[in-house]
C-alpha positions in Angstrom: -19.8 19.8 -26.1 -18.4 19.8 -22.6 -14.6 19.5 -22.2 -13.3 16.1 -21.2 -12.7 15.6 -17.5 -9.7 13.4 -17.3 -7.8 12.5 -14.1 -4.5 10.6 -13.6 -4.2 8.1 -10.7 -0.9 6.9 -9.5 -0.2 4.0 -7.0 3.3 3.6 -5.6 3.3 0.0 -4.4 5.8 -2.2 -2.7 6.9 -4.0 -5.9 5.5 -1.9 -8.7 4.2 1.5 -9.8 0.8 1.8 -11.5 -0.9 4.6 -13.3 -4.4 4.9 -14.8 -6.2 7.6 -16.8 -9.9 8.0 -16.0 -12.6 10.0 -17.9 -16.0 11.1 -16.7 -18.7 9.0 -18.4 -22.2 9.8 -17.0 -23.8 7.2 -19.3 -21.6 4.4 -18.1 -22.9 2.3 -15.1 -19.8 3.2 -13.0 -19.8 6.9 -14.1 -16.3 6.6 -15.5 -14.1 4.7 -18.0 -10.5 3.8 -17.8 -8.9 5.3 -20.9 -5.4 3.7 -20.3 -3.4 2.1 -17.5 0.2 1.0 -17.0 2.2 -1.1 -14.5 6.0 -1.1 -14.2 8.1 -3.1 -11.6 10.1 -0.8 -9.3 12.8 -3.3 -8.5 13.7 -0.9 -5.7 14.7 -3.3 -2.8 18.1 -2.5 -1.5 20.4 -3.6 1.4 19.9 -1.7 4.6 23.2 -0.2 5.8 21.9 0.7 9.3 19.7 -2.3 10.2 21.1 -5.6 9.0 19.4 -8.1 8.6 16.0 -7.0 9.7 16.0 -3.8 7.7 13.7 -3.5 4.6 14.6 -0.5 2.5 14.0 0.7 -1.1 15.9 3.0 -3.4 13.6 6.1 -4.0 15.3 6.9 -7.3 14.3 3.5 -8.7 10.7 4.1 -7.7 10.7 7.5 -9.4 12.3 5.9 -12.5 9.4 3.3 -12.6 6.9 6.2 -12.2 8.5 8.0 -15.1 8.4 4.8 -17.2 4.6 4.5 -16.4 3.9 8.1 -17.5 5.9 7.7 -20.7 3.9 4.6 -21.6 0.5 6.4 -21.3 -1.0 8.2 -24.3 0.6 11.6 -24.3 -2.3 13.3 -26.1 -4.5 12.2 -23.2 -2.0 13.5 -20.6 -2.4 17.0 -22.1 -6.1 16.9 -21.0 -5.4 15.8 -17.4 -7.3 18.2 -15.0 -6.2 16.6 -11.7 -3.8 14.0 -10.3 -4.5 11.6 -7.4 -1.7 9.7 -5.7 -1.8 6.7 -3.4 0.9 4.3 -2.2 2.3 1.9 0.3 1.4 2.9 3.9 3.4 3.0 7.1 6.8 3.5 5.4 9.0 6.6 5.7 11.6 8.5 3.7 13.4 11.7 4.6 14.4 14.5 2.2 15.9 18.0 2.0 13.3 20.6 1.2 14.0 22.4 -2.1 16.6 19.7 -2.9 14.5 16.6 -2.9 14.4 16.3 -6.6 15.7 17.8 -9.8 13.4 18.7 -12.7 14.8 17.8 -16.2 13.3 20.5 -18.3 15.9 20.8 -21.0 15.1 17.4 -22.3 12.4 16.3 -24.8 10.3 15.0 -21.9 10.0 17.2 -18.7 10.3 14.9 -15.6 11.8 14.9 -12.2 14.4 12.6 -10.6 15.1 12.0 -6.9 18.1 13.8 -5.4 18.6 14.6 -1.6 16.5 11.8 -0.2 17.1 8.9 2.2 16.2 5.3 1.4 12.5 4.5 1.9 12.2 2.3 5.1 9.1 0.2 4.2 6.2 -1.3 6.1 8.1 -4.6 5.9 11.0 -3.3 8.0 11.7 -5.4 11.1 14.4 -3.4 12.9 12.1 -2.4 15.8 12.0 -5.5 18.1 9.2 -6.2 20.6 11.6 -5.0 23.4 12.3 -1.8 21.5 8.6 -1.1 20.9 7.8 -1.8 24.6 10.3 1.0 25.5 8.4 3.6 23.5 5.8 5.9 25.1 2.2 4.9 24.9 0.4 6.7 22.1 -2.8 8.7 22.5 -4.5 6.8 19.7 -6.8 3.9 19.1 -4.0 2.3 16.9 -0.9 0.5 18.3 2.6 1.2 17.0 4.4 -1.7 15.2 7.7 -2.1 13.5 7.7 -0.6 10.0 5.5 2.3 11.2 7.0 5.7 10.4 7.2 7.1 13.9 8.7 3.8 15.3 11.3 4.0 12.6 12.2 7.6 13.5 12.5 6.6 17.2 14.9 3.8 16.1 16.9 6.2 14.0 17.0 8.7 16.9 18.7 6.0 19.0 20.8 4.2 16.4 21.5 6.7 13.5 20.8 10.3 14.8 23.1 11.7 12.1 20.7 10.5 9.4 17.9 12.5 10.9 20.0 15.6 11.1 20.8 15.4 7.4 17.1 16.1 6.3 14.3 18.5 7.2 11.2 16.8 5.8 9.6 13.3 6.0 6.7 11.5 4.6 5.5 8.3 2.9 6.6 7.7 -0.7 3.3 9.1 -1.9 3.6 12.2 0.2 7.1 12.8 -1.3 5.8 12.5 -4.9 3.0 15.0 -4.1 5.5 17.4 -2.5 7.9 17.2 -5.5 5.1 17.7 -8.1 3.8 20.8 -6.3 7.1 22.1 -4.9 5.7 22.2 -1.4 7.8 23.9 1.3 6.2 21.6 3.9 4.9 18.2 3.1 1.2 17.4 3.6 -0.1 14.1 4.8 -3.6 12.7 5.0 -5.0 11.2 8.2 -5.0 7.8 6.4 -1.2 7.9 6.1 -0.7 9.7 9.4 -2.6 6.9 11.2 -0.4 4.3 9.6 2.7 6.0 11.1 1.4 5.8 14.7 1.2 8.5 17.4 -1.7 10.1 15.5 -5.1 10.8 17.0 -7.8 10.4 14.4 -10.5 12.0 16.5 -8.6 15.3 17.1 -6.8 14.9 13.7 -3.5 15.7 15.3 -0.1 14.2 16.1 0.6 13.3 19.7 2.9 16.3 20.0 3.3 16.5 23.8 4.0 12.8 24.1 6.6 12.8 21.2 8.3 16.0 22.4 8.8 14.7 25.9 10.6 11.7 24.4 13.0 13.8 22.3 11.2 13.0 19.0 12.1 15.4 16.2 8.5 16.7 15.7 9.6 19.2 13.1 9.8 16.3 10.7 6.1 15.5 11.1 4.0 16.6 8.0 1.0 18.9 8.2 -2.4 17.1 8.1 -4.9 17.6 5.3 -7.9 15.6 4.1 -7.1 12.8 1.5 -7.9 13.9 -2.0 -8.3 17.6 -1.1 -6.0 19.8 -3.2 -2.4 19.8 -1.9 -1.3 22.2 -4.6 -0.7 22.5 -8.3 2.1 21.1 -10.5 5.0 23.5 -10.4 6.4 22.3 -13.8 5.1 20.7 -16.9 5.3 16.9 -16.3 5.5 14.9 -19.5 2.5 16.4 -21.3 0.6 17.3 -18.1 0.3 21.1 -17.9 1.9 23.2 -15.2 -0.8 24.3 -12.8 -2.6 21.0 -12.7 -4.3 20.2 -9.4 -2.7 17.5 -7.3 -4.5 15.8 -4.4 -3.2 15.1 -0.9 -1.9 11.5 -1.0 -4.0 8.7 0.2 -3.3 5.1 1.4 -3.2 2.3 -1.1 -5.7 0.4 1.0 -8.2 3.2 1.0 -7.8 3.9 -2.7 -8.3 0.2 -3.6 -11.4 0.0 -1.4 -12.8 3.2 -3.0 -12.4 1.8 -6.5 -14.0 -1.6 -5.6 -16.7 -0.9 -3.0 -19.8 -0.3 -5.0 -22.1 -0.7 -2.0 -21.6 -0.2 1.8 -22.5 -3.9 2.1 -19.3 -4.8 0.1 -16.1 -6.1 1.8 -12.9 -5.6 -0.2 -10.2 -8.3 -0.2 -6.9 -7.0 -1.5 -4.1 -9.5 -2.1 -0.9 -7.8 -3.3 2.4 -8.0 -1.5 0.5 -8.2 1.7 -3.3 -8.9 2.3 -6.1 -6.7 3.6 -9.8 -7.5 4.2 -11.7 -4.3 4.8 -15.3 -3.4 5.4 -17.0 0.0 5.9 -18.0 0.9 9.4 -21.4 2.7 9.9 -21.4 6.5 9.8 -20.7 7.9 13.3 -18.6 4.9 14.3 -15.7 5.8 16.6 -13.1 3.2 17.7 -12.2 2.7 21.3 -9.4 5.0 22.1 -7.2 2.5 23.9 -4.8 0.6 21.6 -4.8 -3.2 21.8 -1.6 -4.6 20.2 -3.1 -8.1 20.3 -6.2 -7.2 18.3 -6.1 -8.7 14.8 -8.6 -6.1 13.4 -7.7 -2.4 13.3 -9.9 0.6 12.3 -8.3 2.9 9.8 -9.5 6.3 8.6 -11.3 6.2 5.2 -12.9 9.3 3.6 -15.2 12.0 5.1 -14.3 11.0 8.7 -15.5 7.4 8.4 -13.6 4.2 9.2 -12.8 0.9 7.7 -12.6 -2.3 9.8 -9.4 -4.0 8.5 -7.6 -7.3 9.0 -4.2 -6.5 7.6 -1.9 -9.5 7.2 1.8 -9.1 6.5 1.8 -12.4 4.6 0.4 -12.3 1.0 2.0 -12.3 -2.4 5.4 -11.9 -0.6 5.0 -15.4 0.8 4.5 -16.8 -2.6 7.6 -14.8 -3.7 9.6 -16.3 -0.8 8.5 -19.8 -1.8 9.5 -19.2 -5.5 12.9 -17.8 -4.4 13.5 -20.8 -2.2 12.8 -23.2 -5.1 15.1 -21.2 -7.4 17.8 -21.3 -4.8 17.4 -25.0 -4.3 17.8 -25.6 -8.0 20.8 -23.4 -8.2 22.3 -25.5 -5.3 21.7 -28.5 -7.5 23.4 -26.9 -10.5 20.3 -25.9 -12.4 19.4 -22.4 -13.5 15.6 -21.5 -13.8 14.0 -18.1 -14.0 11.6 -17.1 -11.1 8.8 -16.3 -13.6 9.0 -19.8 -15.1 8.8 -21.4 -11.6 5.8 -19.2 -10.7 3.8 -20.0 -13.8 4.6 -23.7 -13.5 3.7 -24.0 -9.8 0.4 -22.2 -10.4 -0.4 -24.5 -13.3 0.4 -27.5 -11.1 -1.9 -26.3 -8.3 -4.7 -25.6 -10.8 -4.6 -29.3 -11.7 -4.4 -30.3 -8.0 -7.9 -29.3 -6.9 -7.5 -30.3 -3.2 -4.9 -31.3 -0.6 -4.8 -32.5 3.0 -1.5 -30.6 3.5 -1.8 -27.6 5.8 0.5 -24.5 5.7 0.4 -21.7 8.1 2.2 -19.1 5.9 3.2 -16.5 8.6 6.9 -16.3 7.7 6.8 -12.6 8.6 4.7 -13.0 11.7 1.7 -10.6 12.1 1.5 -7.2 13.8 -0.7 -8.7 16.5 1.6 -11.8 16.8 5.0 -10.5 15.9 6.9 -13.6 17.0 4.7 -16.1 15.1 6.5 -18.3 12.6 5.2 -20.4 9.7 4.5 -24.1 9.9 3.6 -27.1 7.7 1.4 -29.9 9.2 -0.5 -33.0 8.0 2.4 -34.0 5.8 1.9 -37.3 4.1 3.9 -38.9 1.3 1.0 -38.5 -1.1 0.8 -34.7 -0.6 4.4 -33.7 -1.5 4.0 -32.7 -5.2 4.5 -29.1 -6.3 0.7 -28.8 -6.9 -0.1 -30.0 -3.4 2.3 -27.6 -1.7 1.3 -24.6 -3.9 -2.4 -25.3 -3.3 -1.8 -25.5 0.4 0.2 -22.3 0.5 -2.5 -20.3 -1.4 -5.2 -21.8 0.9 -3.1 -20.9 4.0 -2.8 -17.3 2.9 -6.6 -17.0 2.7 -7.3 -19.0 5.9 -4.7 -17.0 7.9 -6.6 -13.8 7.0 -10.0 -15.4 7.9 -8.5 -16.4 11.3 -8.0 -12.6 11.9 -11.4 -11.5 10.5 -13.9 -14.4 10.3 -16.9 -14.4 8.0 -19.2 -14.3 11.0 -17.8 -10.9 11.9 -18.3 -9.7 8.3 -21.9 -10.8 8.4 -22.4 -8.9 11.8 -21.1 -5.8 10.0 -23.7 -6.3 7.3 -21.4 -7.5 4.5 -23.2 -9.2 1.7 -20.5 -9.5 -1.0 -16.7 -9.7 -1.3 -14.8 -7.8 -4.0 -11.4 -9.2 -4.7 -8.5 -7.0 -6.0 -4.7 -6.7 -6.0 -1.8 -7.9 -8.2 -1.2 -11.2 -6.5 -4.9 -12.1 -6.7 -5.5 -10.9 -10.3 -2.9 -13.2 -11.8 -3.3 -16.3 -9.6 -6.1 -18.6 -10.4 -5.5 -20.8 -7.4 -5.8 -17.9 -5.0 -9.1 -17.0 -6.7 -10.3 -20.5 -6.2 -9.3 -20.6 -2.6 -11.0 -17.2 -2.0 -14.3 -18.5 -3.5 -14.0 -21.7 -1.5 -13.4 -19.9 1.8 -16.1 -17.2 1.7 -19.8 -18.2 2.0 -20.7 -15.0 0.2 -20.8 -13.9 -3.5 -17.3 -13.1 -4.7 -16.2 -11.0 -7.7 -12.7 -10.0 -8.8 -11.3 -6.6 -10.0 -8.1 -5.5 -11.7 -4.5 -5.1 -10.8 -4.6 -1.3 -11.0 -7.5 -0.8 -8.5 -5.5 1.6 -6.2 -4.5 3.8 -9.1 -8.1 3.8 -10.3 -9.3 4.7 -6.8 -6.8 7.6 -6.6 -7.9 8.9 -10.0 -11.6 8.4 -9.1 -11.4 10.4 -5.9 -10.0 13.4 -7.9 -12.4 12.9 -10.8 -15.5 13.1 -8.5 -14.1 16.0 -6.5 -13.3 17.9 -9.7 -16.9 17.4 -10.8 -18.2 18.6 -7.5 -18.7 22.4 -7.6 -18.1 22.6 -3.9 -14.5 21.3 -4.5 -13.7 23.5 -7.4 
C-alpha cells in the first residue's frame, strides 16, 4: 500500500490564522480530502507608533502565537506524516526582521515551536499612511500595476522619509507569509513569489524582476527586497522539528491568499471566484498567453495579478468587506456603551444578521466605502433613500450587505465577467461563509449559478498546490 501523501496548508489572514491538512485521494471527485482544519483569531492589531492615526499595524508575535495554536489543535499523528507545507497570507503588507535573529526555536519544551524575536510590526494592506500627495511624489513604476498606500514598497518609501532608523535596524523584509517560510527553513535571504512581489509594487511581472534602477535612483534600500521564486516551488526544508512535523520537510515559496483561495475554488476556467473576508475580491482567469498593458492606470477598478504558471487573474479588489460589517458592529457597541449598556460584539453581530434574514428587502441604499478604494482613495461612504419605514436594524444590515456586493459589481460588472467567458461564481471567505444575508445578496446580484465554499479555502489552496506538486515527478 502506498504511503499517505499529506500536506499542510497555512493561511495567515488579516484577522485569523487557518490551517488545513490534505490527503491525496485519487478516488475522490476533487482528488483530495481535508483530514482536519483549524481557525484561530490572531487579535494582532496594535497602535502604530510612527503613523497615527492612519497607520494599520499588527503584532507579529501574536500572529505566530495564533499559528502555533492552530498547529497544536491539529491531529498530531497526522502531522508526523506531513510531506510538504504550503503557506499563503495577506498580500501587500510588510514586516522587517534581522536575519538569524527573526525567531527563536523552543526545542527544550514538550512541543518544538518558534516564537517571533527581532521583528518589526507588520504594516498591513489596510495602512493609510501614504497620502495621495505622497504617492504622487514617488517615481513611476515600470509595471502594469499602480502603487497604493499599504503596498510594501510604498511603505518602505514612507519609512525612508519618516523613520529611517527603523529601516537601519533590520536587514530582511517580506510579507508575513514570506517571514514564516524564512523562519521554518532558516533562510539566509527571504524568497518571495511574483504574486506577493506584484502586490508590493515596483515589480515587473513580464521580466519577473524588481524595478532596481528606478528604486536605486530614489535612494530606496534595495538590499531589503527578497529574491524572486515561483509560488509553490520549494523554498527549502524545515530546519527544526515543528510540533510533530519532521525536520527536513519541504516548504513551498509563499503565495498570496487571493491566489490560494482561487486555486482551491476554481474547478473550471469558466469559474469566477468571489472571496469576502476582511476585504473583497472578485477574480476570473485570463486566457493563456494574456499579457496586461504595461502602463499602470491608478483609476482602473480592475487589476491583473499573477496567478500560477505565468498566467493572470483579472481582479476587482475592494477594500470594503467584512471590515465594514465589523466597523458597523463596533459603532453599535460604542453607541450602547455611551447609553450605559454593555453588549458583546458577537451578540450584536448574530442579532443583526438574524434581523436582516427576516427583512428580505429594503429601499435603503448604503455605499459602504468607509475605507475608500485603491482607484478612488478619497471616496467616502454614504446612506441614501432614507425613510422612516427603513430604519430598523434589519433594514440597515440588509442594505449594508447589499452595498458591499453592489460596490464590488460597480468595479467588475457581470457583463465583463460574461465577456471573459465566466459561467459560474464560486463564493468563499470567512465573512461570506458565516453570513446568510451576504449569501442571499450575492445570489440576488449575480445572474449566474452561485455556489459557496468554506472558511479555510486559502489554507486548502496552499496545501493543494504542494500536494499536487509533491505528486508530480517533475517537481520531486
